[in-house]
N, C-alpha and C positions, 0 to 999 in steps of 0.2 A: 371555534379550530386552536386559537390562542390559548385557552385552557389545556384543550388536548397534548398542546406543543410543551405548555409547562409541564404538564404530569408527567408524562413521557421522558424531559429532561430530568425531572427531578427521581424520576423510576432511574435510570440509563445510571444517574449518580450515584445512589443508592446500593447499588448493585456493583458499580466498581468499588466501591469504599466496603466491602466485605469481601470483593475476592482478592484483596489485599492484603488478607490473612494469615495466606498459608507465606516461609519463608523463602522457598523452593518455586524459581519463576523458569518458564521454557529459556528465556533467554540465560539464563544462568546456569543452566545446562547443558547449552550449546554451546557457552564460552566455555566450557570445561572440556569439554569433547572437542574441542576444534570444529567442530560441525558450522559454525559458526563462516567461517571463512566458504563454506559450500552454499552458504544461501546466500550471503551476499553478494556471490561473483553469478550464481541464478538469476538473485535479482536484475545482477549490472547487465546479464545479456538480454532478461526478456528487453528492459528498457532501452537498448543500444538498437535491439532488431525493432522496437515501435519506430524510433528515431528513425532510424533509415527506409522504413516506411512510410512515414508521413513523409520525408523530403521523396523521395522518389516518385508519390503521390502529386505531390505539391508541384515537381520538374514535369509532370505529365499535363497538367491542370495549365499551367505557363504555357505549356508547347499548344495545347490545343487554344488558348484562348488569344495564342497569335494568328491561329489559321482563321 
């Protein structure tokens, strides 16, 4: 299992090195067209929604534990 994990990690590392050859990346194009703000806003909304959901579940669990 260790050999497989090591081989897999080395394979991923070599893919990453070859993937960096292009000059233009997705983040560069998002910054250039100001769409990065849309992406950041969507990620924040999703994270806030998840946090709200987790806190409401925790509140319900505390209520059930008290019963």
